[in-house]
Biopython code that builds the backbone (N, CA, C, O; Angstrom):
import numpy as np
from Bio.PDB.StructureBuilder import StructureBuilder

atoms = [
    (1, "MET", "N", (26.499, 7.864, 7.445)),
    (1, "MET", "CA", (25.576, 7.195, 7.192)),
    (1, "MET", "C", (24.544, 7.919, 7.557)),
    (1, "MET", "O", (23.424, 7.885, 7.045)),
    (2, "ALA", "N", (25.019, 8.802, 8.736)),
    (2, "ALA", "CA", (23.995, 9.968, 9.812)),
    (2, "ALA", "C", (23.246, 10.150, 9.180)),
    (2, "ALA", "O", (22.325, 10.459, 9.936)),
    (3, "GLN", "N", (22.753, 10.218, 7.825)),
    (3, "GLN", "CA", (21.996, 10.634, 6.875)),
    (3, "GLN", "C", (20.739, 10.202, 6.754)),
    (3, "GLN", "O", (19.713, 10.844, 6.531)),
    (4, "PHE", "N", (20.909, 9.028, 6.924)),
    (4, "PHE", "CA", (20.063, 8.056, 7.161)),
    (4, "PHE", "C", (19.119, 7.460, 8.761)),
    (4, "PHE", "O", (18.065, 6.894, 9.049)),
    (5, "GLU", "N", (19.912, 7.842, 9.204)),
    (5, "GLU", "CA", (19.481, 7.786, 10.391)),
    (5, "GLU", "C", (19.116, 8.851, 11.126)),
    (5, "GLU", "O", (19.471, 8.795, 12.303)),
    (6, "ARG", "N", (18.308, 10.135, 10.676)),
    (6, "ARG", "CA", (17.440, 11.112, 10.945)),
    (6, "ARG", "C", (16.398, 11.228, 11.135)),
    (6, "ARG", "O", (15.565, 11.224, 10.228)),
    (7, "ARG", "N", (16.107, 11.369, 12.391)),
    (7, "ARG", "CA", (14.464, 11.410, 13.077)),
    (7, "ARG", "C", (13.983, 12.717, 13.114)),
    (7, "ARG", "O", (14.678, 13.708, 12.890)),
    (8, "GLY", "N", (12.816, 12.726, 13.391)),
    (8, "GLY", "CA", (11.769, 14.076, 13.964)),
    (8, "GLY", "C", (11.424, 15.020, 12.400)),
    (8, "GLY", "O", (11.327, 14.822, 11.189)),
    (9, "VAL", "N", (11.341, 16.011, 13.300)),
    (9, "VAL", "CA", (11.261, 17.364, 12.280)),
    (9, "VAL", "C", (11.442, 17.307, 11.098)),
    (9, "VAL", "O", (12.584, 16.848, 11.067)),
    (10, "GLY", "N", (10.992, 17.508, 9.578)),
    (10, "GLY", "CA", (10.957, 17.034, 8.335)),
    (10, "GLY", "C", (11.292, 16.050, 7.937)),
    (10, "GLY", "O", (11.803, 15.884, 6.829)),
    (11, "ARG", "N", (10.994, 14.902, 9.042)),
    (11, "ARG", "CA", (11.375, 13.537, 7.979)),
    (11, "ARG", "C", (9.949, 12.936, 7.470)),
    (11, "ARG", "O", (9.076, 13.291, 8.262)),
    (12, "ARG", "N", (9.583, 12.382, 6.731)),
    (12, "ARG", "CA", (8.255, 11.991, 5.935)),
    (12, "ARG", "C", (8.638, 10.878, 4.986)),
    (12, "ARG", "O", (9.379, 10.890, 4.003)),
    (13, "ASP", "N", (7.513, 9.342, 5.880)),
    (13, "ASP", "CA", (7.721, 8.423, 5.677)),
    (13, "ASP", "C", (5.939, 8.233, 4.761)),
    (13, "ASP", "O", (4.819, 8.201, 5.270)),
    (14, "VAL", "N", (6.363, 8.143, 3.277)),
    (14, "VAL", "CA", (5.469, 8.164, 2.207)),
    (14, "VAL", "C", (5.784, 6.725, 1.225)),
    (14, "VAL", "O", (6.810, 6.096, 0.966)),
    (15, "ALA", "N", (4.405, 6.586, 0.860)),
    (15, "ALA", "CA", (4.640, 5.342, -0.012)),
    (15, "ALA", "C", (4.453, 5.412, -1.510)),
    (15, "ALA", "O", (3.902, 6.461, -1.843)),
    (16, "HIS", "N", (4.679, 4.794, -2.275)),
    (16, "HIS", "CA", (3.916, 5.513, -3.658)),
    (16, "HIS", "C", (2.711, 5.270, -3.867)),
    (16, "HIS", "O", (2.129, 4.260, -3.471)),
    (17, "ILE", "N", (2.339, 5.956, -4.356)),
    (17, "ILE", "CA", (0.750, 5.563, -4.976)),
    (17, "ILE", "C", (0.691, 4.269, -5.692)),
    (17, "ILE", "O", (0.987, 3.792, -4.597)),
    (18, "GLU", "N", (0.636, 3.667, -6.146)),
    (18, "GLU", "CA", (0.736, 2.625, -6.685)),
    (18, "GLU", "C", (0.343, 1.954, -5.537)),
    (18, "GLU", "O", (-0.531, 1.163, -5.893)),
    (19, "ASP", "N", (0.661, 1.796, -3.550)),
    (19, "ASP", "CA", (0.817, 0.959, -3.351)),
    (19, "ASP", "C", (-0.703, 1.001, -2.332)),
    (19, "ASP", "O", (-1.071, 0.099, -1.579)),
    (20, "ARG", "N", (-1.452, 2.403, -2.598)),
    (20, "ARG", "CA", (-3.004, 2.190, -1.939)),
    (20, "ARG", "C", (-3.730, 1.891, -3.623)),
    (20, "ARG", "O", (-4.726, 2.499, -4.014)),
    (21, "TRP", "N", (-3.166, 1.091, -4.258)),
    (21, "TRP", "CA", (-4.048, 0.819, -5.433)),
    (21, "TRP", "C", (-4.486, -0.600, -5.496)),
    (21, "TRP", "O", (-5.372, -0.936, -6.282)),
    (22, "TYR", "N", (-3.888, -1.470, -4.682)),
    (22, "TYR", "CA", (-4.185, -2.674, -4.464)),
    (22, "TYR", "C", (-3.900, -2.960, -3.229)),
    (22, "TYR", "O", (-2.873, -2.559, -2.683)),
    (23, "ARG", "N", (-4.943, -3.815, -2.559)),
    (23, "ARG", "CA", (-5.442, -4.857, -1.261)),
    (23, "ARG", "C", (-5.653, -6.539, -1.583)),
    (23, "ARG", "O", (-6.379, -7.148, -2.368)),
    (24, "PRO", "N", (-4.557, -6.996, -0.482)),
    (24, "PRO", "CA", (-4.623, -8.577, -0.272)),
    (24, "PRO", "C", (-6.216, -8.710, -0.177)),
    (24, "PRO", "O", (-7.079, -8.157, 0.505)),
    (25, "THR", "N", (-6.211, -9.667, -1.141)),
    (25, "THR", "CA", (-7.488, -10.818, -1.138)),
    (25, "THR", "C", (-8.037, -11.058, 0.308)),
    (25, "THR", "O", (-7.139, -11.398, 1.078)),
    (26, "GLN", "N", (-8.996, -10.990, 0.748)),
    (26, "GLN", "CA", (-9.492, -12.429, 1.849)),
    (26, "GLN", "C", (-10.611, -12.811, 1.556)),
    (26, "GLN", "O", (-11.538, -12.368, 0.878)),
    (27, "ASP", "N", (-10.357, -13.999, 2.354)),
    (27, "ASP", "CA", (-11.301, -15.182, 2.211)),
    (27, "ASP", "C", (-12.299, -15.072, 2.802)),
    (27, "ASP", "O", (-12.616, -13.927, 3.123)),
    (28, "GLU", "N", (-12.964, -15.913, 3.087)),
    (28, "GLU", "CA", (-15.120, -15.872, 3.688)),
    (28, "GLU", "C", (-14.453, -15.872, 5.440)),
    (28, "GLU", "O", (-15.125, -15.781, 6.467)),
    (29, "PHE", "N", (-13.355, -15.968, 5.354)),
    (29, "PHE", "CA", (-12.896, -16.136, 6.904)),
    (29, "PHE", "C", (-12.236, -15.262, 7.822)),
    (29, "PHE", "O", (-12.150, -15.311, 9.049)),
    (30, "GLY", "N", (-11.580, -14.082, 6.601)),
    (30, "GLY", "CA", (-11.099, -12.961, 6.882)),
    (30, "GLY", "C", (-9.541, -13.114, 6.441)),
    (30, "GLY", "O", (-8.738, -12.196, 6.609)),
    (31, "LYS", "N", (-9.239, -14.199, 5.938)),
    (31, "LYS", "CA", (-7.373, -14.840, 6.107)),
    (31, "LYS", "C", (-7.263, -13.985, 4.733)),
    (31, "LYS", "O", (-8.222, -13.471, 4.156)),
    (32, "VAL", "N", (-5.943, -13.933, 4.333)),
    (32, "VAL", "CA", (-5.377, -13.276, 3.440)),
    (32, "VAL", "C", (-5.264, -14.714, 2.288)),
    (32, "VAL", "O", (-5.476, -15.909, 2.494)),
    (33, "VAL", "N", (-4.916, -14.106, 1.267)),
    (33, "VAL", "CA", (-5.320, -15.472, 0.071)),
    (33, "VAL", "C", (-4.400, -15.449, -0.558)),
    (33, "VAL", "O", (-4.162, -14.502, -1.307)),
    (34, "VAL", "N", (-3.357, -16.831, -0.396)),
    (34, "VAL", "CA", (-1.860, -16.541, -0.915)),
    (34, "VAL", "C", (-2.174, -17.268, -2.164)),
    (34, "VAL", "O", (-3.178, -17.959, -2.338)),
    (35, "ASN", "N", (-0.747, -16.942, -3.457)),
    (35, "ASN", "CA", (-0.926, -17.436, -4.264)),
    (35, "ASN", "C", (0.289, -18.813, -4.211)),
    (35, "ASN", "O", (0.838, -19.150, -3.162)),
    (36, "GLY", "N", (0.539, -19.472, -5.540)),
    (36, "GLY", "CA", (1.091, -21.373, -5.096)),
    (36, "GLY", "C", (2.825, -20.285, -4.681)),
    (36, "GLY", "O", (3.116, -20.593, -3.525)),
    (37, "ARG", "N", (3.377, -19.752, -4.967)),
    (37, "ARG", "CA", (4.978, -18.980, -4.599)),
    (37, "ARG", "C", (4.518, -18.366, -2.687)),
    (37, "ARG", "O", (5.476, -18.142, -1.947)),
    (38, "GLY", "N", (3.334, -18.207, -2.228)),
    (38, "GLY", "CA", (3.014, -17.849, -1.010)),
    (38, "GLY", "C", (3.339, -16.417, -1.251)),
    (38, "GLY", "O", (4.169, -15.890, -0.509)),
    (39, "LYS", "N", (2.812, -15.766, -2.149)),
    (39, "LYS", "CA", (2.667, -14.183, -1.805)),
    (39, "LYS", "C", (0.764, -14.370, -2.286)),
    (39, "LYS", "O", (0.077, -15.163, -2.930)),
    (40, "PRO", "N", (0.517, -12.772, -1.298)),
    (40, "PRO", "CA", (-0.667, -12.317, -1.638)),
    (40, "PRO", "C", (-1.490, -12.176, -2.636)),
    (40, "PRO", "O", (-1.110, -11.584, -3.645)),
    (41, "VAL", "N", (-2.338, -12.519, -2.571)),
    (41, "VAL", "CA", (-3.940, -12.552, -4.131)),
    (41, "VAL", "C", (-3.878, -10.898, -3.928)),
    (41, "VAL", "O", (-4.365, -10.561, -2.849)),
    (42, "MET", "N", (-3.489, -10.037, -4.564)),
    (42, "MET", "CA", (-3.971, -8.533, -4.562)),
    (42, "MET", "C", (-5.040, -8.327, -5.416)),
    (42, "MET", "O", (-5.118, -8.962, -6.467)),
    (43, "GLU", "N", (-6.192, -7.198, -4.960)),
    (43, "GLU", "CA", (-7.519, -6.963, -5.377)),
    (43, "GLU", "C", (-7.402, -5.393, -5.435)),
    (43, "GLU", "O", (-6.899, -4.844, -4.455)),
    (44, "ARG", "N", (-7.736, -4.777, -6.282)),
    (44, "ARG", "CA", (-7.972, -3.255, -6.820)),
    (44, "ARG", "C", (-8.645, -2.842, -6.028)),
    (44, "ARG", "O", (-9.625, -3.532, -5.746)),
    (45, "THR", "N", (-8.444, -1.520, -5.290)),
    (45, "THR", "CA", (-9.161, -1.022, -4.773)),
    (45, "THR", "C", (-10.000, 0.169, -5.604)),
    (45, "THR", "O", (-9.799, 0.392, -6.798)),
    (46, "GLU", "N", (-11.040, 0.948, -4.728)),
    (46, "GLU", "CA", (-11.681, 1.814, -5.525)),
    (46, "GLU", "C", (-10.644, 2.671, -5.712)),
    (46, "GLU", "O", (-11.301, 3.708, -5.800)),
    (47, "ARG", "N", (-9.743, 2.944, -5.812)),
    (47, "ARG", "CA", (-8.601, 4.188, -5.657)),
    (47, "ARG", "C", (-7.735, 3.997, -6.851)),
    (47, "ARG", "O", (-7.083, 4.928, -7.325)),
    (48, "TYR", "N", (-7.726, 2.529, -7.444)),
    (48, "TYR", "CA", (-7.528, 2.042, -9.193)),
    (48, "TYR", "C", (-7.153, 3.066, -9.621)),
    (48, "TYR", "O", (-8.131, 3.814, -9.599)),
    (49, "GLY", "N", (-6.268, 3.603, -10.030)),
    (49, "GLY", "CA", (-6.183, 4.457, -11.322)),
    (49, "GLY", "C", (-5.878, 5.984, -11.304)),
    (49, "GLY", "O", (-5.300, 6.732, -12.091)),
    (50, "LYS", "N", (-6.481, 6.154, -10.116)),
    (50, "LYS", "CA", (-6.181, 7.889, -9.361)),
    (50, "LYS", "C", (-5.071, 8.222, -9.577)),
    (50, "LYS", "O", (-4.086, 7.516, -9.795)),
    (51, "GLY", "N", (-5.171, 9.372, -9.526)),
    (51, "GLY", "CA", (-3.394, 9.658, -9.766)),
    (51, "GLY", "C", (-3.478, 10.117, -8.449)),
    (51, "GLY", "O", (-4.396, 9.793, -7.696)),
    (52, "ILE", "N", (-2.150, 11.189, -8.002)),
    (52, "ILE", "CA", (-1.629, 11.798, -6.652)),
    (52, "ILE", "C", (-2.990, 12.346, -6.095)),
    (52, "ILE", "O", (-3.560, 11.854, -5.120)),
    (53, "GLY", "N", (-3.580, 13.724, -7.024)),
    (53, "GLY", "CA", (-4.156, 14.362, -6.435)),
    (53, "GLY", "C", (-5.634, 13.971, -5.854)),
    (53, "GLY", "O", (-6.211, 14.614, -4.977)),
    (54, "THR", "N", (-6.111, 12.878, -6.456)),
    (54, "THR", "CA", (-7.204, 12.347, -6.347)),
    (54, "THR", "C", (-6.952, 11.214, -5.212)),
    (54, "THR", "O", (-7.969, 10.870, -4.609)),
    (55, "ALA", "N", (-5.814, 10.627, -4.864)),
    (55, "ALA", "CA", (-5.999, 9.813, -4.414)),
    (55, "ALA", "C", (-5.835, 9.903, -2.388)),
    (55, "ALA", "O", (-5.922, 9.066, -1.490)),
    (56, "PHE", "N", (-5.654, 10.906, -2.427)),
    (56, "PHE", "CA", (-5.553, 11.268, -0.891)),
    (56, "PHE", "C", (-6.819, 12.140, -0.516)),
    (56, "PHE", "O", (-6.775, 12.851, 0.488)),
    (57, "ALA", "N", (-7.916, 12.093, -1.292)),
    (57, "ALA", "CA", (-9.311, 13.066, -0.882)),
    (57, "ALA", "C", (-10.185, 11.834, -0.266)),
    (57, "ALA", "O", (-10.241, 10.785, -0.907)),
    (58, "THR", "N", (-10.865, 11.961, 0.975)),
    (58, "THR", "CA", (-12.226, 11.633, 1.648)),
    (58, "THR", "C", (-12.894, 11.936, 1.003)),
    (58, "THR", "O", (-14.093, 11.811, 1.252)),
]
sb = StructureBuilder()
sb.init_structure("model")
sb.init_model(0)
sb.init_chain("A")
sb.init_seg("    ")
for serial, (resi, resn, name, xyz) in enumerate(atoms, 1):
    if name == "N":
        sb.init_residue(resn, " ", resi, " ")
    sb.init_atom(name, np.array(xyz, "f"), 0.0, 1.0, " ", f" {name:<3s}", serial, name[0])
structure = sb.get_structure()
C-alpha cells in the first residue's frame, strides 16, 4: 500500500474534465441550492461541452 501514500515530485491531483462543466447553483443570498435529497443543484458552466484541449485555456 506504500504506492498510494506517495507524495512529492511526480504526484498529480487532477479532476475529470466533466467536473468543470457544472457548478452548484446559488440563490440570491449566495447559499447553495439543494434538491429534495440534500444534494446541490448543479448548473452548466461556460466550459460545458468543451473538450480537454479547450477546457484549460484562459
